[in-house]
Each structure stands twice: as structure tokens, then as C-alpha cells.
C-alpha positions in Angstrom: 2.5 8.4 -5.4 2.4 5.1 -3.5 3.1 5.0 0.2 3.2 1.9 2.5 2.9 1.8 6.3 4.6 -1.3 7.8 5.7 -2.3 11.3 5.5 -4.8 14.1 2.1 -5.9 15.1 0.7 -3.5 17.7 3.2 -0.7 16.7 0.4 1.6 15.7 0.9 1.4 11.9 -2.8 1.3 11.1 -3.5 4.2 13.4 -0.7 6.3 11.8 -1.7 5.3 8.3 -5.3 6.4 9.0 -4.1 9.7 10.4 -1.9 10.2 7.3 -4.9 9.4 5.1 -7.0 11.9 7.0 -4.3 14.5 6.7 -4.0 14.1 2.9 -7.8 14.2 2.5 -7.9 17.4 4.5 -5.6 19.0 1.9 -8.1 18.1 -0.8 -5.7 15.6 -2.5 -7.2 12.5 -4.2 -6.5 9.5 -2.0 -7.0 5.7 -2.4 -6.5 3.9 0.8 -5.9 0.1 0.8 -6.1 -2.2 3.8 -3.7 -5.0 2.9 -3.2 -6.2 6.5 -4.2 -9.7 7.6 -6.2 -8.0 10.3 -8.6 -5.6 8.6 -8.7 -2.6 10.9 -8.1 0.4 8.6 -11.8 0.9 7.9 -12.6 1.2 11.6 -9.6 3.6 12.0 -11.2 5.8 9.4 -14.4 5.9 11.2 -16.5 3.1 9.7 -18.7 1.0 12.0 -18.0 -2.7 12.4 -20.9 -3.4 10.0 -19.6 -1.0 7.4 -16.1 -2.4 7.7 -17.4 -6.0 7.3 -19.4 -4.9 4.2 -16.3 -3.7 2.3 -15.9 -5.8 -0.8 -12.8 -8.1 -0.8 -10.4 -7.4 -3.7 -9.5 -11.1 -3.7 -13.1 -12.1 -4.4 -13.0 -9.9 -7.5 -9.7 -11.1 -8.9 -11.2 -12.5 -12.1 -12.8 -9.2 -12.9 -9.5 -7.3 -12.1 -7.5 -9.6 -14.3 -9.9 -9.4 -17.2 -10.1 -5.6 -17.0 -6.4 -5.0 -16.7 -5.6 -7.5 -19.5 -7.4 -5.2 -22.0 -6.1 -5.9 -25.5 -2.6 -6.9 -24.5 -1.6 -9.5 -27.2 1.0 -11.1 -25.0 -1.6 -12.3 -22.5 -3.7 -15.1 -24.0 -6.3 -15.1 -21.3 -7.0 -13.6 -17.9 -6.5 -17.1 -16.5 -2.8 -16.9 -17.3 -2.4 -13.7 -15.3 -0.7 -13.9 -11.9 -0.2 -11.3 -9.2 3.1 -10.1 -10.7 1.9 -9.9 -14.4 3.3 -6.5 -15.7 1.4 -4.2 -18.1 2.4 -4.0 -21.7 1.1 -2.4 -24.9 -2.7 -2.8 -24.9 -3.1 -3.3 -21.2 -5.6 -1.2 -19.3 -4.1 1.0 -16.7 -5.6 2.4 -13.5 -5.7 6.1 -12.6 -6.2 7.5 -9.1 -9.0 9.9 -10.1 -10.9 7.9 -12.7 -13.9 5.7 -12.5 -13.5 2.2 -13.8 -15.0 -1.3 -13.2 -12.2 -2.2 -10.7 -13.1 0.7 -8.4 -16.8 0.1 -8.9 -16.4 -3.5 -7.7 -13.7 -3.0 -5.1 -13.6 0.5 -3.7 -16.1 2.3 -1.5 -16.2 6.1 -0.7 -15.5 7.1 2.9 -16.3 10.6 4.0 -13.7 12.3 6.2 -14.9 15.7 7.4 -15.3 17.9 4.3 -13.5 15.6 1.9 -13.6 11.9 1.1 -11.4 9.1 -0.1 -11.7 5.7 -1.8 -11.1 2.7 0.5 -10.2 -0.8 -0.8 -9.5 -3.9 1.2 -8.0 -7.3 0.5 -10.6 -8.9 2.7 -10.1 -11.1 5.7 -9.7 -14.9 5.8 -12.9 -16.7 5.1 -13.9 -20.0 6.6 -12.9 -21.8 3.5 -9.4 -20.3 3.7 -8.6 -21.4 7.2 -5.8 -24.0 7.3 -5.3 -24.0 3.5 -4.7 -20.5 2.2 -1.7 -18.2 2.4 -2.5 -14.6 3.1 -0.3 -13.5 0.2 -2.9 -15.0 -2.1 -5.2 -12.3 -0.7 -2.8 -9.4 -1.4 -2.1 -10.6 -5.0 -5.0 -8.4 -6.2 -3.4 -5.4 -4.6 0.0 -6.1 -6.2 -1.6 -6.6 -9.6 -3.5 -3.3 -9.3 -0.3 -1.4 -8.1 1.6 -2.8 -11.1 -1.0 -1.3 -13.5 -1.6 2.0 -11.6 -0.4 5.3 -13.1 -0.1 7.8 -10.3 1.0 11.5 -10.3 2.8 13.7 -7.9 -0.4 15.2 -6.4 -2.2 11.8 -6.1 -1.8 9.4 -3.2 -2.2 5.7 -2.7 -1.7 4.7 0.9 -1.4 1.0 1.8 -1.6 -0.4 5.3 0.6 -3.5 4.9 0.6 -6.7 6.8 2.6 -6.7 10.1 6.2 -7.7 10.3 8.4 -8.6 7.4 5.8 -10.7 5.6 5.6 -8.1 2.8 8.9 -9.4 1.4 7.1 -12.6 0.4 6.2 -10.8 -2.8 7.6 -8.0 -4.9 5.0 -5.6 -3.6 7.6 -4.0 -1.3 9.2 -2.4 -4.4 6.0 -0.7 -5.5 6.2 2.2 -3.1 7.8 5.6 -3.4 8.1 5.7 0.4 7.8 3.1 3.1 7.1 4.4 6.6 8.1 1.9 9.2 6.3 2.5 12.5 8.5 1.6 15.4 8.0 1.8 19.2 11.1 2.8 21.2 11.9 -0.8 22.3 14.2 -3.6 21.1 11.3 -5.5 19.6 10.0 -2.3 18.1 13.1 -1.8 16.0 13.7 -5.5 15.1 11.4 -5.2 12.1 13.3 -2.2 10.9 16.5 -4.2 10.8 14.8 -6.9 8.7 13.3 -4.4 6.3 16.6 -2.5 6.0 18.5 -5.7 5.1 15.9 -7.1 2.7 15.4 -3.8 0.9 19.0 -2.9 0.6 19.5 -4.1 -3.0 16.2 -2.7 -4.3 16.5 1.0 -3.7 13.5 1.1 -1.3 13.0 4.5 0.3 12.5 3.7 4.0 11.9 6.1 6.9 11.1 5.3 10.5 8.2 6.9 12.4 8.8 6.6 16.1 5.4 5.9 17.8 4.3 6.0 21.5 7.3 8.2 22.3 7.2 9.6 25.8 10.3 11.7 26.1 13.8 12.5 24.9 15.2 9.2 26.2 12.8 7.4 23.8 13.9 9.6 20.9 17.6 9.0 21.8 17.0 5.3 21.8 15.4 5.3 18.4 18.1 7.6 17.0 20.8 5.2 18.3 19.1 2.2 16.8 18.0 3.5 13.3 20.2 6.6 12.8 19.2 9.1 10.1 16.3 6.8 9.0 14.4 8.2 12.0 12.1 10.8 10.3 9.8 11.9 13.0 8.3 10.8 16.3 4.7 10.8 17.6 3.6 10.8 21.2 0.3 10.4 23.1 -2.8 11.8 21.4 -6.1 12.5 23.1 -7.6 12.9 19.7 -6.5 9.3 18.7 -7.7 8.0 22.1 -11.2 9.5 21.4 -11.1 8.1 17.9 -10.3 4.6 19.1 -13.3 4.9 21.4 -15.5 5.7 18.4 -15.9 9.4 19.4 -13.5 11.3 17.1 -13.7 15.1 16.9 -13.0 17.1 13.7 -9.6 16.2 12.3 -8.7 19.9 12.4 -8.3 19.8 16.2 -5.7 17.1 16.2 -2.7 18.2 18.3 -0.4 20.7 16.6 2.7 18.5 17.1 1.0 15.5 15.5 -0.3 17.7 12.6 3.3 18.8 12.0 4.5 15.2 12.0 2.0 14.3 9.3 3.2 17.3 7.2 6.7 15.9 7.6 5.6 12.5 6.3 3.9 14.1 3.3 7.0 16.2 2.5 9.2 13.1 2.6 6.8 11.1 0.4 6.6 14.0 -2.1 10.4 14.3 -2.3 10.8 10.6 -2.9 8.2 10.5 -5.7 10.0 13.4 -7.4 13.0 11.0 -7.7 11.1 8.0 -9.0 13.0 6.2 -11.7 10.2 4.8 -13.9 12.6 2.5 -15.9 13.9 0.9 -12.7 10.4 0.7 -11.3 9.3 -1.3 -14.4 12.5 -3.5 -14.4 11.8 -4.5 -10.8 8.2 -5.4 -11.7 9.5 -7.6 -14.5 12.2 -9.1 -12.2 9.7 -10.3 -9.7 7.3 -11.5 -12.4 10.0 -13.7 -14.0 11.0 -15.1 -10.6 7.4 -16.0 -9.8 6.9 -17.4 -13.2 9.8 -19.8 -12.8 9.1 -20.6 -9.2 5.4 -21.5 -9.5 3.5 -19.5 -12.1 4.4 -21.5 -15.2 3.4 -24.7 -13.6 0.2 -23.3 -12.1 -1.1 -21.7 -15.4 0.4 -24.1 -17.9 1.9 -21.2 -19.8 5.2 -19.5 -20.4 4.6 -16.4 -18.3 8.0 -14.9 -19.4 6.3 -14.3 -22.7 3.9 -11.8 -21.0 6.8 -9.3 -20.6 6.7 -6.5 -23.2 10.4 -5.6 -23.5 9.7 -2.1 -24.9 7.1 -1.1 -22.4 7.9 1.3 -19.5 5.2 2.4 -17.1 5.3 6.2 -16.8 3.3 9.1 -15.6 2.8 10.2 -19.1 0.8 7.2 -20.0 -3.0 7.6 -20.0 -5.0 5.4 -17.7 -7.7 5.3 -20.5 -6.9 2.3 -22.6 -8.7 0.5 -25.4 -11.8 -1.5 -24.5 
């Protein structure tokens, strides 16, 4: 299943997403973690050094390889050059599986050891000097969106994406790619402002959204969040000595994380599992096509010189039953 962590800058979404990733890994589940934030901090939150984080390959830098691999033998796509971030899969496309090995993971993913288990970590990559002043960050996350569109995931497999802060995620259709979106909110007026934006934007797309209250110090904070977000408040998290030590670069074994915080992470997993069980694959595919056609008309056709609506395979529905192993 696919899970996003969003929230206001400084809300703690990267910290909470890293804790959730550690929790999933500790259960032995296969996990792909993706740092899609403009500020690339997920690697450090998972225990990588600054040098190791900086050495992570940027997905955006491998976009030609990603396009060529995912295109496969799809007859509706004349060349990889005509693929854009929203291009949907069709008959003949290569699909990605969570557990498999493939050229995309070889180029873009790196293993990260977390206690007894490990995960795959992928990153969009930070702005480079050549990007400054001329590039939009959404051009970076296009590689993530394309991969999510071609990813076949199962109920016991997890893809966790640390999204860019604020409501910038709505600048693309990627916000509809997730079975569950956890919005991390502090118990302040600013803390819940992003929730209101998300709730409004996501209303017509069936996005499953739950609020995780962070930096909660007492019942008054819980009452405030409940009054502001209602039943969307799933769980709250308070101070953690384990997290403080981790942020200093001195984490202990994940198993000694405070019992209350471990329980909160189990609640997040249960909510995500329940949401995946209700995934509507046909709607999931329709939304993919919807945003592709909008992007094609808005800028894609002019950029590529092709009619990108012709890339849509009307009979194709992405589903769990499809094999990620596709023709060479």
C-alpha cells in the first residue's frame, strides 16, 4: 500500500514518517521509503550520515532510464521522450513491484539497515546549482509520480512517501496515489491550517486523510485538535526521549521507543491497512488518467509535440493481480 506523510514545515512529518518506516521494518514487512520533500531529511532521520544522505541517487537525474524502462513494449507510447510525469501504464508497459529487483531500483534505490531489518530508500534529490531560479520542484517529483503510477503493491507491502511541506502536493495528481495520507499537525492555529487546505482540495477525489497530532503536551492540546479537525484526528504523539537522541545522532534500538509512541505507530498501520482493503482499482486508474489528460492539454502536448491523450489505454485497469514482470 502507498502512504503519504504531509504537513506544515516544521510539524515533524519527516520524523514521524521515519518512525513509521522503522515500525514497519521491525515487523519484517517490505518497505520502500521515498523522500519527496524539497528539503531532503528523510535519510538522516533514518540514521544515515550527512555524507550518505548526500550520496543518495536523485530519481530526477535518472528520469530517462525510468521512462524507458516503464515504457516497455507499450504500443501507445511512441518513445520515452513523449512520456510525462502522469503517463499511465497500459498493455505492454513494465510495472514495478515492491519486492522485486529491477533497473529502476538499481539506479535509484539504496538499502538502509534498520536494526535487524532493512528497507529501500529513494529520493527525488535536492535542487542543484543549475536548478536555482529556473526550476520548479514539481519537476523533481515527476519521477516519483511516474513510478507510483506504474507500481503494483499488495496489502502486506508498504511504500511510504515523505511529501513536500504545505499544500504544494496538490500541484500534481500525486495526492491521489495514496491509500492513506497522514497529515501531521501541531496543536496550533497554524498547525491545522494545512489540514483545512488538504481537506478542501481532496474532497472530490476520495482521498483518505487522517490527522496525527504531534508535539502534544496535554489534554488541552488534544481537545484543541479534536475541536479543529473532528473525527479526522487519529492519534496524538508527545515528547520522545528516543526521538531526541535520534536527532542528536545517538539513537538506541528501535525496540526501546516509548510504549505510547509504539502504540501510536500501530494505530497508523491499522488505519493504512484498513484503507488499502477498500482500494477501488478502477477509480484509482480513472484518477490517473484524469490528471494525465489535464496535464496533456495544459502543457504536455505542446512540450512533447505529441497527442498524449493517445497514450491512454481505455481497457487497462491497474490491479493487484497484474504481475510486475513485464516483457523486455
